[in-house]
C-alpha positions in Angstrom: 212.1 104.6 71.6 211.1 104.0 68.0 209.0 100.8 69.2 207.5 103.0 71.8 206.4 105.7 69.3 205.0 103.0 66.9 203.0 101.5 69.7 201.7 104.8 70.7 200.8 105.8 67.2 199.0 102.4 66.9 197.0 103.0 70.0 195.8 106.4 68.8 194.9 105.0 65.4 192.8 102.4 67.0 191.0 104.8 69.4 190.3 107.3 66.5 189.2 104.9 64.1 186.1 104.2 66.4 184.5 107.5 65.5 183.1 108.7 62.2 181.7 111.9 61.0 179.0 110.0 59.0 176.0 107.9 60.3 176.8 104.4 61.4 174.7 101.3 61.7 175.0 99.5 64.8 173.9 95.8 64.4 175.3 93.6 67.1 174.0 91.3 70.1 174.5 94.1 72.5 172.2 96.4 70.8 169.5 93.7 70.6 169.6 92.9 74.4 166.3 93.3 76.1 168.0 94.9 79.3 168.7 98.2 77.5 166.0 100.7 75.7 167.1 102.2 72.6 164.7 105.0 71.6 164.9 107.8 68.9 166.8 110.8 70.3 168.9 109.0 72.9 172.6 109.4 73.2 175.0 106.7 72.0 178.8 106.1 72.3 180.4 103.9 69.6 183.5 103.3 71.6 181.8 102.0 74.9 178.4 100.9 73.3 176.5 102.7 76.1 173.1 104.4 75.6 172.9 107.9 77.2 170.0 110.2 78.1 167.3 111.3 75.4 168.3 114.8 74.6 166.6 115.0 71.1 162.8 115.3 71.5 161.1 113.1 69.0 157.3 113.1 68.7 156.4 109.7 67.2 153.2 111.1 65.9 154.9 114.2 64.1 158.5 113.8 64.2 159.1 110.4 62.4 159.4 109.7 58.8 157.0 107.1 57.2 158.2 103.6 57.9 158.2 100.6 55.6 157.4 97.1 56.5 158.2 93.6 55.2 155.5 90.9 56.0 156.0 87.2 56.3 153.5 84.3 57.0 154.8 80.9 56.9 154.0 77.6 58.6 155.4 74.1 58.9 154.8 70.7 60.2 156.7 68.6 62.9 155.8 65.0 62.9 158.4 63.8 65.6 160.7 65.1 68.2 163.7 64.1 66.0 162.5 66.3 63.1 162.3 69.5 65.2 165.7 71.0 64.3 165.4 70.5 60.6 161.8 72.1 60.5 162.9 75.1 62.6 166.3 75.9 61.1 165.0 78.9 58.9 163.4 80.3 62.0 166.7 80.4 63.8 168.2 82.7 61.3 165.3 85.2 61.7 165.0 85.3 65.5 166.7 83.2 68.1 164.1 83.9 70.7 161.2 82.6 68.4 163.2 79.6 67.7 163.9 78.7 71.3 160.5 79.1 72.1 159.1 76.7 69.3 161.8 74.2 70.1 161.2 74.2 73.8 157.5 74.1 73.5 157.4 71.1 71.0 160.2 69.2 72.9 158.6 69.5 76.1 155.3 68.4 74.5 156.8 65.4 73.1 158.8 64.5 76.4 155.4 64.7 78.3 153.6 62.5 75.8 152.7 58.8 76.7 153.7 56.5 73.8 150.9 55.0 72.1 151.4 52.5 69.1 148.0 53.6 67.3 148.5 57.3 67.7 150.8 60.1 66.7 151.4 63.6 68.1 151.7 66.1 65.3 152.5 70.0 65.5 151.9 72.7 62.9 153.6 75.8 63.7 152.7 79.1 62.0 155.0 82.3 62.0 153.6 85.8 61.4 156.6 88.2 61.4 156.9 91.9 60.4 160.2 93.9 59.7 159.9 97.5 60.2 162.5 99.9 59.1 163.3 103.4 57.9 161.7 104.6 61.2 163.8 107.8 61.6 163.6 111.0 63.4 162.7 114.0 61.3 165.5 116.3 62.1 163.6 119.2 60.6 160.9 119.1 63.1 162.7 117.1 66.1 164.2 119.6 68.8 167.0 119.5 71.3 165.8 119.2 74.8 165.8 122.7 76.5 168.4 121.6 79.3 170.7 120.0 76.7 170.6 123.2 74.5 171.3 125.4 77.4 174.5 123.2 78.2 175.8 124.0 74.5 174.9 127.7 74.6 176.9 128.0 77.9 179.6 126.1 76.2 179.6 123.3 78.8 180.4 120.7 76.3 182.0 118.1 78.6 178.8 118.1 80.4 176.7 117.7 77.3 178.6 114.8 76.1 178.6 113.1 79.5 174.8 113.4 79.6 173.9 112.9 75.9 176.8 111.0 74.6 179.0 111.6 71.6 176.1 110.6 69.1 172.3 110.2 69.0 170.0 107.6 67.8 168.3 108.7 64.5 166.7 105.5 63.3 165.8 102.0 64.7 165.0 98.9 62.9 162.5 96.6 64.6 161.0 93.2 64.2 157.8 91.8 65.6 156.4 88.3 65.5 153.5 86.2 66.6 154.1 82.3 66.5 151.3 79.9 67.0 151.8 76.0 67.8 148.9 73.6 66.9 149.1 70.3 68.7 147.0 67.5 68.1 147.0 63.6 68.2 145.6 61.4 65.5 145.8 57.7 64.4 149.0 56.9 62.5 146.9 55.8 59.4 145.1 59.1 59.1 147.8 61.6 60.1 148.5 62.8 56.5 144.7 63.3 55.7 144.2 65.2 59.0 147.2 67.5 58.6 145.5 68.5 55.4 142.4 69.2 57.2 144.3 71.4 59.8 146.0 73.5 57.1 142.7 74.2 55.2 140.9 75.2 58.5 143.4 77.4 60.0 145.1 79.0 56.9 142.0 79.9 54.8 141.5 77.0 52.4 137.9 76.5 53.1 137.4 73.7 55.9 135.8 74.7 59.0 136.5 73.7 62.7 133.9 70.8 62.4 136.5 69.0 60.5 138.6 68.8 63.3 136.1 67.4 65.8 137.8 63.7 65.6 141.0 65.2 67.5 141.6 67.1 70.6 143.6 70.2 69.6 145.7 72.6 71.8 146.7 76.0 70.4 149.4 78.0 72.1 150.4 81.5 70.8 153.5 83.6 71.7 153.9 87.2 70.7 157.5 88.7 70.5 158.0 92.5 70.5 154.2 93.3 70.1 151.9 95.8 71.8 149.1 94.2 73.9 146.4 96.5 74.2 143.9 93.7 74.7 145.0 90.1 75.4 141.8 88.4 75.1 141.8 87.9 71.4 145.2 86.1 71.7 143.9 83.1 73.6 141.9 81.3 70.9 140.1 78.0 71.5 138.5 77.5 68.0 139.4 78.1 64.2 137.3 81.1 64.1 139.0 82.6 67.3 142.2 81.9 66.0 141.6 83.9 62.7 140.3 86.8 65.1 143.6 86.7 67.1 145.9 86.8 64.0 143.8 89.6 62.6 144.1 91.6 66.1 147.9 90.5 66.2 148.6 91.8 62.7 147.3 95.2 63.8 149.7 95.3 66.8 152.6 94.3 64.7 152.4 97.5 62.7 153.1 99.8 65.6 156.4 101.4 64.7 157.3 102.3 68.2 157.2 98.6 69.3 159.2 95.8 68.6 162.5 93.9 69.1 165.4 96.2 68.2 167.6 94.7 65.2 169.9 97.5 64.5 170.2 101.3 65.0 171.6 104.2 62.9 173.5 106.7 65.1 174.8 110.3 64.0 177.3 112.4 65.6 175.8 115.5 67.4 178.2 117.6 65.4 176.3 116.6 62.4 172.9 118.0 63.9 172.2 121.5 62.6 170.6 122.7 65.8 173.8 121.5 67.7 176.0 123.5 65.1 174.0 126.5 65.3 173.9 126.7 69.1 177.7 125.9 69.2 178.5 128.5 66.4 180.6 125.9 64.5 180.2 127.4 61.2 182.8 130.0 61.4 186.5 130.2 61.0 188.6 130.9 64.1 191.8 132.8 64.2 194.6 130.7 65.9 196.8 133.6 66.7 199.7 132.5 64.5 198.2 133.9 61.1 196.4 130.5 60.9 192.7 129.6 61.1 190.6 126.7 62.5 188.1 125.6 59.8 184.5 124.5 61.0 185.4 121.1 59.6 188.4 120.8 62.0 186.2 122.0 64.9 183.6 119.5 64.4 186.3 116.7 63.9 188.0 117.7 67.4 184.7 117.7 69.1 183.8 114.4 67.6 187.0 112.5 68.5 187.3 114.3 72.0 183.6 113.5 72.8 184.2 109.7 72.4 187.4 110.1 74.8 185.0 111.7 77.2 182.7 108.7 76.9 185.4 106.3 77.5 186.7 108.1 80.7 183.0 108.4 82.0 182.5 104.5 81.4 185.7 103.8 83.1 184.8 105.6 86.4 181.0 104.5 86.1 181.9 100.9 85.7 184.1 101.0 88.8 181.4 102.4 90.8 178.8 100.0 89.5 180.9 97.2 90.5 181.7 98.6 93.9 177.9 99.0 94.4 177.2 95.4 93.3 180.0 94.1 95.6 178.4 95.8 98.5 174.9 94.5 97.6 176.0 90.9 97.1 177.8 90.7 100.2 174.6 92.0 101.9 172.7 89.3 100.4 175.4 86.4 101.3 175.3 87.9 104.8 171.7 86.6 105.2 172.5 83.0 104.7 173.2 81.0 107.7 176.9 79.7 108.3 175.7 76.0 107.7 174.9 77.2 104.1 178.5 78.2 103.3 178.9 74.9 101.4 176.0 75.3 99.1 176.8 75.8 95.4 175.6 78.9 93.4 174.1 79.3 90.0 176.6 80.7 87.4 174.5 83.4 86.1 176.3 83.8 82.9 175.7 80.1 81.5 172.2 79.9 82.2 170.7 77.6 79.6 167.1 77.2 78.2 164.8 74.7 80.0 165.4 71.9 77.5 169.1 71.8 78.4 170.8 70.7 81.6 173.8 72.9 82.3 174.5 71.7 85.9 175.4 73.9 88.9 178.9 75.8 89.1 181.6 75.0 91.7 181.3 78.2 93.5 180.1 78.0 97.0 178.4 80.8 99.3 181.6 80.6 101.6 184.0 81.0 98.7 182.1 83.9 97.2 182.0 85.6 100.5 185.9 85.4 101.1 186.4 86.5 97.6 184.4 89.7 98.0 185.8 90.4 101.4 189.2 89.9 99.9 191.0 90.3 103.2 194.7 90.8 102.9 196.3 91.6 106.3 199.7 92.4 104.8 198.4 95.4 103.0 197.5 98.9 104.2 194.2 98.5 102.8 193.1 95.4 104.2 189.8 94.8 102.5 188.9 94.5 98.7 186.5 97.5 99.1 189.1 99.7 100.6 191.6 98.8 97.8 189.1 99.2 95.1 188.1 102.8 96.5 191.7 104.0 96.6 192.4 102.9 93.2 189.3 104.8 91.7 190.4 107.9 93.8 193.9 107.7 92.3 192.6 107.4 88.9 190.1 110.4 89.3 192.7 112.6 91.0 195.6 111.9 88.5 193.9 111.4 85.2 190.1 111.5 84.9 189.8 115.1 86.6 192.9 116.8 85.2 192.0 115.5 81.6 188.3 116.9 81.7 189.3 120.2 83.1 191.9 120.6 80.7 189.3 119.8 77.9 186.8 122.3 79.1 189.4 125.3 78.9 188.9 128.1 76.7 191.1 128.5 73.5 191.6 131.1 70.9 188.8 133.3 72.6 186.3 130.5 72.3 184.7 129.2 75.5 185.4 125.6 75.8 187.5 126.1 72.7 190.2 123.5 73.8 187.8 120.7 73.0 187.3 122.2 69.3 191.0 122.8 68.6 193.2 120.0 69.9 193.1 116.3 69.6 193.0 114.7 73.1 196.4 113.0 72.7 197.9 116.5 72.3 196.6 117.8 75.8 199.3 117.3 78.2 196.7 116.2 80.9 195.1 113.7 78.7 197.9 112.4 76.4 198.6 109.2 78.5 197.0 106.8 76.1 197.1 103.8 78.6 194.6 105.5 80.8 192.0 105.4 78.0 191.6 101.6 78.3 189.2 100.0 80.4 190.4 97.9 83.5 193.4 100.0 84.2 194.6 101.4 87.4 196.8 104.6 88.1 200.4 103.7 89.2 201.5 106.6 91.5 205.1 105.7 91.5 205.5 105.4 87.6 202.8 108.3 87.2 200.9 106.4 84.6 198.4 103.9 84.2 198.9 100.1 83.9 196.8 96.9 83.6 195.0 95.8 86.7 196.9 93.2 88.8 196.0 91.4 91.9 192.5 91.8 93.1 190.3 91.1 90.0 186.9 89.9 91.1 184.7 91.6 88.5 184.1 88.3 86.5 183.4 86.5 89.7 180.9 89.3 90.7 179.2 89.2 86.9 178.9 85.4 87.3 177.5 85.0 90.8 175.8 88.2 92.0 173.1 88.4 92.9 173.6 85.0 94.7 171.2 82.2 93.4 171.1 78.9 95.1 171.2 75.5 93.3 170.0 72.2 94.7 173.4 71.0 95.2 176.2 71.4 97.9 179.9 70.2 98.6 180.1 67.6 101.2 183.1 67.2 103.7 185.5 65.4 100.9 184.6 68.2 98.2 182.1 66.0 96.2 179.1 67.6 94.7 175.7 66.1 96.4 172.2 66.9 96.1 170.6 69.1 99.1 
């Protein structure tokens, strides 16, 4: 019994430690993903990492503090394929995307070059980068979305946190870069002298394009996190055009609303003055036992309970997303003819850059079909989709629904006051901590949640859906052969 209480207390501590009443900096690979769109005013959950709707209206012209910029312009030479890693190591620390572009561009160029003993291929790479920070919403002028404000005024806090998240994004740090690769061939004996001419011509040391006439030069430019209002200047063919392109590119780099996200600052809604006024969180509440509930405690309970709402919401949404993906994936697989069942599929999670050869996976079309259909004739719910639907229904009926309903109850004469006066672990319908973790199912006989066992094809779906064919298949003996 003591061990059970200790484990329970440990779980509560871990879940509660995910929330903070002060601003937090989110700096991880998930927030830097290009598949999401962090913007000022959008909601955010620190416990799930999910971005919610934009419930704070932020005018980028009038409601943003003045940004600061760090500007960096560097260049380096690559004289052989073997020297690429050494010359680009500093770039890798700044931006993985820029590093991969430089590496793949130069390596593919050297791979396609015909070896000549009297000439050598040279590359000079120039990197122009801008770090933009202190881009913050001015909370004295930014306003809550009218519909979001209406939810607060009606004390529909559960609906508000489901739509807007427990926190909002107050500031964003972004980076933008323009990288240029200059490729040229010169005789081995004159390579050092010609490199000097190139750097003088392109980096402002007085030489002109006529000094480069003895070599055929190719200029390749790539932009990362920039605003392209006019792409023509970014396709230079001469020294003069390159300088124009850099001038144009530098202007686009200064746009504070554009760039690759490096980190965000999130703030709980309970720290927002408009939210506090609308929810009337600045008053003491009489608890009926000669006690009082302070504004600080009301905000704290809202904070920890809002993150619990976000976790439950993500649990149900992720189940629904997975079920929809399974249906869509089965639909795509059904369009392949039966004689394609032994064709191998691409592992979508281990896709690698063009300069590496990862090889195909061992999952075939037929095997993926069988996994997603998941037929088990001995069970009442014969197919995987039926079992998943039943599992989600049990979780919603026995924990998700009752817990949210209890959180929305009135308390101490306050509409929706239960959310402001009790920790969710003290609410009878919510206090089963095991149900707050991802990937759990409701066990109807034990009346609690437990880790998922049996069917678990989520990883398979993530790796192989939607299906992408490779150039390989399995023959009758199970060996991999080219199609």
